[in-house]
C-alpha positions as CSV (number, residue, x, y, z in Angstrom):
1,M,0.0,0.0,0.0
2,K,2.8,2.4,0.9
3,K,4.5,1.7,-2.4
4,H,1.3,2.5,-4.3
5,F,0.8,5.7,-2.3
6,S,4.4,6.9,-3.0
7,L,4.0,6.2,-6.7
8,L,0.8,8.3,-6.7
9,L,2.6,11.2,-5.0
10,V,5.3,11.1,-7.6
11,L,2.8,11.2,-10.4
12,I,0.9,14.1,-8.9
13,A,4.2,16.0,-8.3
14,T,5.2,15.4,-11.9
15,L,1.9,16.6,-13.2
16,F,2.0,19.8,-11.2
17,S,5.6,20.3,-12.2
18,C,4.7,20.1,-15.9
19,T,1.8,22.5,-15.4
20,D,4.0,25.0,-13.6
21,D,6.6,24.8,-16.4
22,E,4.0,25.4,-19.1
23,N,2.7,28.5,-17.2
24,S,6.2,29.9,-16.8
25,D,7.7,32.7,-19.0
26,K,9.7,30.1,-20.9
27,Y,6.5,29.0,-22.7
28,A,4.1,30.9,-25.1
29,D,1.1,30.2,-27.3
30,F,2.0,29.7,-31.0
31,L,-0.1,29.1,-34.1
32,V,0.9,25.7,-35.4
33,A,0.0,24.6,-39.0
34,K,-0.4,20.8,-39.1
35,P,-0.5,19.0,-42.5
36,L,-3.7,17.5,-43.8
37,K,-2.9,14.5,-46.0
38,I,-4.7,11.9,-48.1
39,S,-3.4,8.6,-49.5
40,L,-1.8,8.7,-53.0
41,S,-4.3,6.0,-54.2
42,E,-7.2,8.2,-53.1
43,F,-5.8,11.2,-55.0
44,E,-5.1,9.1,-58.2
45,N,-8.7,7.7,-58.1
46,S,-10.5,11.0,-58.0
47,G,-13.5,11.4,-60.2
48,D,-15.8,8.6,-58.9
49,I,-19.4,9.4,-58.7
50,I,-21.2,7.8,-55.7
51,A,-24.5,8.0,-53.9
52,P,-25.2,11.0,-51.6
53,K,-23.2,11.0,-48.4
54,P,-23.1,13.2,-45.2
55,I,-20.9,16.2,-45.6
56,E,-17.7,16.5,-43.4
57,E,-16.9,20.2,-43.8
58,S,-19.0,22.4,-46.0
59,G,-17.0,24.7,-48.3
60,K,-17.8,26.9,-51.3
61,I,-21.1,27.0,-53.1
62,Y,-21.9,27.1,-56.8
63,A,-25.2,27.3,-58.7
64,Y,-25.9,26.1,-62.3
65,N,-29.4,26.1,-63.7
66,N,-31.6,24.0,-61.3
67,Y,-28.6,22.5,-59.5
68,I,-26.4,23.5,-56.6
69,F,-22.9,22.2,-56.0
70,I,-21.4,22.4,-52.5
71,N,-17.7,21.6,-51.9
72,D,-16.8,19.2,-49.1
73,K,-13.4,20.6,-48.2
74,Y,-10.6,18.6,-49.8
75,K,-13.1,15.7,-50.4
76,G,-15.2,16.5,-53.4
77,V,-18.6,18.0,-54.4
78,H,-22.1,17.3,-53.3
79,V,-24.7,17.6,-56.1
80,I,-28.1,18.9,-55.1
81,D,-31.3,19.0,-57.3
82,N,-32.9,22.4,-56.7
83,K,-35.8,22.2,-59.1
84,N,-38.0,22.8,-56.1
85,P,-36.2,25.3,-53.8
86,E,-38.6,24.6,-51.0
87,S,-37.4,21.0,-51.0
88,P,-33.9,20.5,-52.4
89,I,-32.6,16.9,-52.7
90,K,-29.0,15.6,-52.6
91,I,-28.6,13.3,-55.6
92,A,-24.9,12.5,-55.9
93,F,-21.3,13.0,-54.6
94,I,-18.3,13.6,-56.9
95,K,-15.2,12.3,-55.2
96,I,-12.4,14.8,-55.9
97,A,-9.3,14.6,-53.6
98,G,-8.0,18.0,-52.6
99,N,-10.9,19.8,-54.2
100,V,-11.9,23.3,-53.1
101,D,-13.3,25.0,-56.3
102,I,-15.4,24.3,-59.3
103,S,-16.9,26.2,-62.2
104,V,-19.4,25.2,-64.9
105,K,-20.1,26.1,-68.5
106,D,-22.5,24.4,-71.0
107,N,-22.8,21.2,-68.8
108,Y,-19.0,20.9,-68.3
109,L,-17.8,21.1,-64.8
110,Y,-14.2,22.1,-64.1
111,A,-12.7,21.2,-60.7
112,D,-9.3,21.4,-59.0
113,S,-7.7,18.3,-57.5
114,L,-4.6,19.7,-55.9
115,G,-2.4,20.5,-59.0
116,D,-4.7,18.8,-61.5
117,L,-7.7,20.2,-63.4
118,L,-10.5,17.7,-63.8
119,V,-13.3,18.0,-66.4
120,F,-16.7,16.4,-66.0
121,N,-19.6,16.1,-68.4
122,I,-22.7,16.8,-66.2
123,A,-25.3,16.9,-69.0
124,N,-27.0,13.9,-67.5
125,K,-27.0,14.4,-63.7
126,D,-27.8,10.7,-63.3
127,N,-24.7,9.8,-65.2
128,I,-21.9,12.3,-64.5
129,K,-18.7,11.4,-66.3
130,L,-15.0,12.3,-65.8
131,V,-13.9,13.1,-69.4
132,N,-10.5,14.7,-69.0
133,R,-7.7,15.3,-66.5
134,L,-4.9,17.9,-67.0
135,K,-2.1,17.0,-64.7
136,N,0.1,19.4,-62.8
137,V,-1.4,22.6,-64.4
138,L,-2.3,24.3,-61.0
139,K,1.2,24.7,-59.6
140,E,0.6,26.4,-56.3
141,N,-2.9,25.5,-55.4
142,I,-2.5,24.5,-51.8
143,I,-3.7,27.3,-49.5
144,W,-1.0,28.4,-47.0
145,P,-2.4,29.8,-43.8
146,L,-0.6,32.3,-41.6
147,A,1.1,30.5,-38.7
148,D,4.1,30.7,-36.4
149,I,5.2,27.1,-37.0
150,Y,4.7,24.7,-39.9
151,E,5.1,21.1,-39.1
152,W,7.0,20.2,-42.3
153,D,8.3,16.8,-41.1
154,N,6.4,14.1,-42.8
155,A,4.1,16.6,-44.6
156,T,4.4,14.3,-47.6
157,T,5.5,10.7,-47.8
158,D,5.8,8.2,-50.7
159,D,2.2,7.1,-50.2
160,E,0.6,10.3,-49.0
161,V,-0.2,13.7,-50.6
162,L,-0.5,17.1,-48.8
163,V,-3.9,18.7,-49.4
164,G,-3.8,21.6,-47.0
165,W,-3.1,22.8,-43.4
166,Q,-5.0,22.9,-40.2
167,V,-4.0,25.7,-37.8
168,V,-4.2,25.1,-34.0
169,T,-3.0,27.0,-31.0
170,E,-0.4,25.1,-28.9
171,R,1.8,26.0,-26.0
172,R,5.5,25.6,-26.9
173,L,8.9,26.2,-25.3
174,K,10.1,29.6,-26.7
175,E,13.7,28.4,-27.0
176,E,12.7,25.4,-29.2
177,V,10.6,27.6,-31.5
178,Q,13.4,30.1,-31.8
179,L,15.7,27.2,-33.0
180,M,13.0,26.2,-35.5
181,F,13.0,29.7,-37.0
182,E,16.7,29.8,-37.3
183,D,16.7,26.4,-39.1
184,V,14.1,27.7,-41.6
185,A,16.1,30.9,-42.2
186,V,19.2,28.9,-43.1
187,N,17.3,26.5,-45.4
188,N,15.6,29.4,-47.2
189,A,18.9,31.2,-47.7
190,T,20.4,28.4,-49.9
191,G,-22.8,37.1,-67.2
192,D,-23.2,34.2,-69.9
193,R,-26.4,32.1,-69.2
194,S,-24.5,28.9,-70.0
195,V,-22.1,29.6,-67.2
196,G,-22.9,29.0,-63.5
197,Q,-22.6,31.3,-60.6
198,G,-20.1,31.0,-57.8
199,G,-19.9,32.8,-54.5
200,S,-17.5,35.6,-53.5
201,L,-14.9,33.1,-52.1
202,A,-14.4,31.4,-55.5
203,R,-11.0,30.9,-56.9
204,F,-12.3,29.8,-60.3
205,K,-14.0,32.1,-62.8
206,I,-15.2,31.5,-66.4
207,V,-15.4,34.5,-68.7
208,E,-16.7,33.6,-72.1
209,D,-14.2,31.0,-73.6
210,Y,-11.6,31.3,-70.8
211,L,-11.3,29.8,-67.3
212,Y,-9.3,31.8,-64.8
213,A,-8.1,29.9,-61.7
214,V,-6.1,31.7,-59.1
215,D,-3.6,30.1,-56.8
216,N,-1.4,31.6,-54.1
217,H,0.6,33.7,-56.6
218,N,-0.8,33.3,-60.1
219,I,-3.7,33.6,-62.5
220,N,-3.8,30.3,-64.3
221,V,-5.4,30.8,-67.7
222,F,-7.2,28.1,-69.7
223,N,-8.7,28.3,-73.2
224,I,-12.0,26.3,-73.0
225,K,-13.4,26.9,-76.5
226,N,-13.2,23.1,-76.7
227,L,-15.0,22.5,-73.4
228,E,-13.9,18.9,-73.0
229,N,-10.2,19.7,-73.8
230,P,-9.0,22.8,-72.1
231,V,-5.7,24.3,-73.2
232,D,-3.3,25.4,-70.5
233,L,-1.9,28.9,-71.4
234,E,0.8,30.9,-69.8
235,D,0.3,31.7,-66.1
236,V,0.3,35.4,-65.0
237,Y,2.1,36.2,-61.8
238,A,-0.3,38.3,-59.6
239,G,1.3,38.7,-56.2
240,F,1.2,37.0,-52.8
241,D,-1.6,35.1,-50.9
242,I,-4.2,35.4,-53.7
243,E,-7.5,34.1,-52.3
244,T,-10.5,35.0,-54.5
245,I,-11.4,36.1,-58.0
246,F,-14.4,38.2,-59.3
247,N,-15.2,39.4,-62.8
248,R,-16.9,42.6,-64.0
249,D,-16.9,43.4,-67.7
250,N,-13.3,43.3,-68.9
251,H,-11.7,43.3,-65.5
252,L,-10.7,40.7,-62.9
253,F,-10.7,41.6,-59.2
254,L,-8.4,39.5,-57.1
255,G,-8.8,39.4,-53.3
256,S,-5.6,38.7,-51.4
257,K,-4.5,38.8,-47.8
258,S,-2.8,42.2,-48.4
259,G,-5.1,43.9,-50.8
260,M,-7.2,43.9,-54.0
261,Y,-5.6,43.6,-57.4
262,I,-7.3,44.6,-60.7
263,Y,-6.4,43.1,-64.0
264,D,-7.6,43.9,-67.6
265,I,-8.7,41.0,-69.7
266,T,-9.3,42.8,-73.0
267,N,-6.8,40.3,-74.3
268,P,-8.3,37.3,-72.5
269,E,-5.2,35.1,-72.8
270,T,-2.9,37.6,-71.0
271,P,-4.5,39.5,-68.1
272,T,-2.6,42.7,-67.5
273,F,-2.2,44.6,-64.2
274,V,-4.2,47.8,-63.9
275,S,-4.1,48.9,-60.2
276,E,-4.2,47.7,-56.6
277,F,-5.8,48.7,-53.3
278,Q,-3.7,47.8,-50.3
279,H,-5.1,47.1,-46.8
280,G,-3.7,45.5,-43.7
281,T,-3.1,41.7,-43.6
282,A,-6.5,39.9,-43.5
283,C,-8.6,37.3,-45.4
284,D,-10.2,39.1,-48.3
285,P,-13.1,38.3,-50.7
286,V,-14.4,41.0,-53.0
287,V,-17.5,41.7,-55.1
288,V,-18.1,44.6,-57.5
289,D,-21.2,46.6,-58.3
290,G,-21.2,49.9,-60.2
291,D,-18.5,52.3,-59.1
292,Y,-17.7,50.4,-55.9
293,A,-15.9,47.2,-54.8
294,Y,-17.0,45.7,-51.6
295,V,-14.3,43.9,-49.6
296,T,-14.7,42.0,-46.4
297,L,-11.7,41.7,-44.2
298,R,-11.5,39.0,-41.6
299,G,-9.1,39.3,-38.7
300,G,-8.1,36.6,-36.3
301,N,-5.6,33.8,-35.9
302,T,-5.1,32.6,-39.4
303,C,-5.7,35.9,-41.2
304,G,-3.2,38.1,-39.6
305,A,-5.3,41.2,-38.8
306,T,-6.8,41.9,-35.4
307,E,-9.9,43.8,-36.7
308,S,-12.6,42.7,-39.1
309,G,-14.7,44.9,-41.3
310,L,-16.2,45.9,-44.7
311,Y,-14.2,48.2,-46.9
312,I,-16.1,50.0,-49.7
313,V,-13.6,51.0,-52.4
314,D,-14.4,53.6,-55.1
315,I,-13.3,52.2,-58.4
316,S,-14.8,54.9,-60.6
317,T,-11.3,55.6,-61.7
318,I,-10.2,52.0,-62.3
319,A,-6.5,52.9,-62.3
320,D,-6.8,54.6,-58.9
321,P,-9.0,52.8,-56.4
322,V,-9.5,54.6,-53.1
323,L,-11.3,53.8,-49.9
324,A,-14.7,55.4,-49.7
325,K,-16.0,54.0,-46.4
326,Q,-15.3,51.4,-43.8
327,Y,-17.7,49.5,-41.5
328,P,-16.9,47.2,-38.5
329,L,-17.9,43.5,-38.6
330,D,-17.2,40.6,-36.4
331,G,-15.7,37.9,-38.5
332,P,-16.9,38.0,-42.1
333,Y,-16.5,35.5,-44.9
334,G,-18.5,35.8,-48.2
335,L,-20.7,38.5,-49.4
336,G,-23.1,39.2,-52.3
337,I,-25.2,41.9,-54.0
338,K,-28.6,42.0,-55.6
339,G,-29.7,45.5,-56.7
340,N,-29.3,47.8,-53.7
341,T,-29.2,44.9,-51.2
342,L,-25.9,43.8,-49.7
343,F,-25.7,40.4,-48.0
344,I,-22.7,39.7,-45.7
345,C,-21.9,36.3,-44.1
346,D,-20.5,37.5,-40.8
347,G,-19.4,34.0,-39.6
348,E,-20.8,33.1,-36.2
349,S,-22.6,36.4,-36.0
350,G,-25.0,35.3,-38.8
351,L,-26.3,36.8,-42.0
352,K,-26.5,40.5,-42.2
353,V,-28.6,42.3,-44.8
354,Y,-28.1,46.0,-45.8
355,D,-29.6,48.6,-48.0
356,K,-26.5,50.0,-49.9
357,T,-28.3,52.8,-51.7
358,D,-26.0,55.2,-50.0
359,V,-22.6,53.6,-49.5
360,N,-21.7,56.2,-46.9
361,N,-24.7,55.3,-44.8
362,L,-25.5,51.6,-45.0
363,K,-28.8,50.7,-43.4
364,E,-29.3,47.3,-41.8
365,I,-32.5,45.7,-43.1
366,N,-32.3,42.3,-41.3
367,H,-30.0,40.2,-39.2
368,F,-30.3,36.4,-39.0
369,K,-28.4,35.9,-35.8
370,D,-28.7,32.2,-34.8
371,I,-26.8,30.7,-37.7
372,V,-23.2,30.2,-38.7
373,T,-22.6,31.6,-42.2
374,F,-19.9,31.1,-44.9
375,D,-20.9,32.2,-48.4
376,V,-23.8,33.5,-50.4
377,I,-25.0,33.5,-54.0
378,P,-27.8,36.1,-54.8
379,R,-29.6,34.4,-57.7
380,E,-32.4,36.0,-59.8
381,D,-35.2,34.4,-57.8
382,N,-33.7,33.5,-54.5
383,L,-30.7,33.8,-52.2
384,L,-28.5,30.7,-51.6
385,M,-26.3,30.5,-48.5
386,V,-24.1,27.8,-47.0
387,G,-22.8,27.6,-43.5
388,D,-22.2,25.1,-40.7
389,N,-23.0,22.1,-43.0
390,T,-26.4,23.6,-44.0
391,L,-27.8,25.0,-47.2
392,Y,-30.2,27.8,-46.7
393,Q,-32.5,29.4,-49.3
394,Y,-34.3,32.7,-48.9
395,K,-37.0,34.3,-51.0
396,Y,-36.8,38.0,-51.8
397,L,-39.4,40.3,-50.4
398,E,-39.9,44.0,-51.3
399,N,-37.3,45.3,-48.9
400,N,-36.2,42.1,-47.1
401,I,-35.8,38.3,-47.4
402,S,-37.4,35.4,-45.6
403,L,-36.3,31.8,-45.1
404,L,-37.6,29.5,-47.9
405,S,-35.9,26.2,-46.9
406,S,-32.9,24.7,-45.2
407,L,-31.2,21.4,-46.0
408,N,-29.0,19.7,-43.4
409,L,-26.0,18.3,-45.3
410,D,-24.8,16.0,-42.6
């Protein structure tokens, strides 16, 4: 009995000693990026069409005719029949390893699978077919989060593929982290009706006969005149931490973690830089309407900034965008516009609806508070929104919206 009691005292002492150590000034909280991986066989077998399945983590949303496509982050795409918006039905799941984006034109769906571009014929939704795969054409398609530490060791192996990073907060010994930084420094020194509609967080955009796909640094350009056989054209370097793409007329608007970049696509094969609007480091989707670009900035752990908000940028002189007005928000993601109504997904703070008739005096029309929101698509007849593994649809009222249906994707 005495032996067991002594052992227990040793264990308790050790536990408290560890706790005291971690609470000492020698330790600090760090953002740690951990690798997300899939098997090589799963990656190489992308493209299978299977029966509907529960979603694991809802991502971006895309609408095409009477169908809705919702990304299951790094896993593939859920296909939803929306002929009756009051009762949408999940009909299939397209397995696409590493997928985060899609775009559709004339019944051909384009999807990223890490560095590969996949092409599906979706003319028959009951018989979706993979018809082409362009390998290694999306060179820097993995999204890199802001973090203090990246766990590079074993990020890739002979039988696994890196698809992304998960950022967590961990308490680490300051001295050990400093040594990691030193090691890293040494190593580094040597509107077409035939085209669907994506949300503001999209990284794919089809404009007429061209598909533009942004990665961390580049605009990847594809000629899709032959829809089944895209031609990979010369990439255009666009900067750092590019996150989203939006099109208005002959211009592309790129959202990055440091600002908004504007490119001219008068010559669609070679986008040319026009101007930029710089802001502090933050996650940044953008939509454009009239003489203004609307940019949501999300602060927090993985985005770099401490404050979140809406920036309204005057682009009446396209070569010289200037800030017109700034509004505070809690933690916004996607946004969308229909007429004079602005919809903002403010993360855990819900969906916020504004009258933007006067950009200098936005008026809140409604606030749906008890939902987690991610991205929206304002369609002609109704508003689509995805968040917290749920698809929401709203019908438009004269000066408001009301819930039409919700579909749990789990």
